[in-house]
Every structure is written in C-alpha cells, then in structure tokens.
C-alpha positions, 0 to 999 in steps of 0.5 A, spaced: 118 310 721 116 313 727 119 320 728 120 323 735 123 330 734 124 334 728 123 331 721 129 331 717 128 328 710 136 328 709 137 325 716 131 320 714 135 318 707 142 317 711 138 313 716 135 308 711 142 307 708 145 306 715 139 301 716 140 297 710 148 296 711 146 294 719 140 290 718 143 284 715 149 284 720 150 281 727 146 284 733 152 289 735 153 292 729 153 300 729 153 304 722 154 312 722 152 315 715 152 322 712 150 326 706 148 319 703 155 315 704 158 311 710 162 315 715 164 309 720 162 302 722 163 297 727 160 290 727 162 283 731 163 287 738 160 284 744 156 291 746 153 296 743 157 302 747 164 299 745 161 298 738 159 306 737 166 308 740 170 303 735 165 306 729 167 313 731 174 312 731 174 309 724 170 315 722 175 319 725 181 315 722 178 315 715 178 323 715 171 324 717 171 327 723 168 334 721 162 329 717 160 326 724 157 333 726 151 332 721 151 324 721 146 319 723 147 313 727 143 306 727 145 299 730 141 293 733 140 293 740 143 300 742 143 301 749 142 308 752 150 308 753 151 307 746 146 312 744 149 317 748 156 316 745 153 317 738 150 324 740 157 325 743 160 324 737 155 329 733 150 325 730 143 329 729 139 323 729 138 316 731 134 310 728 132 304 733 129 298 731 121 296 734 124 291 739 129 295 743 128 294 750 130 301 752 126 305 748 123 309 753 130 311 756 133 312 749 127 317 747 128 321 753 135 321 752 134 324 745 129 329 747 133 332 752 139 332 748 135 335 742 137 329 737 131 326 733 129 319 734 127 315 729 123 308 730 123 302 725 116 300 724 114 293 722 
C-alpha cells in the first residue's frame, strides 16, 4: 500500500479488514471499520456517494455513531463525493484501489481535510 498523509498502523489494520470485506463484492460496496471490527456497510447501490450515506446510516442505527470518529472507510470506485461523505462522517483514513479514475482529486480532498489516503498497489 502507498500512504499519503500520516501512517497509522491501527488504521492500516482496519483498512485491510475493510478491503477484505469489500473486495469480493460489487463495484458500489462501501465498508467502514474501526477497532478491527465492522461498523457499517452497504452494497448493491448504484453510486458510491449514496452507498456511503447508507453505510453511515447503518452504523448509526447499530449504535456505532461514536466509533465513526475513529473509523476508516473503503469502497470500489469511490468518487470524490463519496470520499467527502466518508470524511464528513468522521473517518480518519480512506482506502482506494489502484485503478480509481479520480485518484488525483481524492488525494487533494484528503490532504485538504487532514485525512490519510491509502492506495492499494497490485
């Protein structure tokens, strides 16, 4: 993985967990993890921004609102709007795959908001 921003071993473990849940799923899957456990997720949604909002709603409904502030998130084909929604929810790190077409915009967004960006390398 390539890291942009602060390297955090705890966040890295949470991101690897999130990716292991997310990777075999559909393109619109979003997973939020923290403290090495699943906090919220969504899949089968047509766009990643809506998928993030649903994952956050599910996290809050499950009683994980406080954990969102220390969580991490990943998803396949995340858009800048989806990353912005993850950051608004409180995530401290975001993982994108190596073929994300919006990588430059997402990198700038994470840097401006003080969130670490992890990129999977294949």
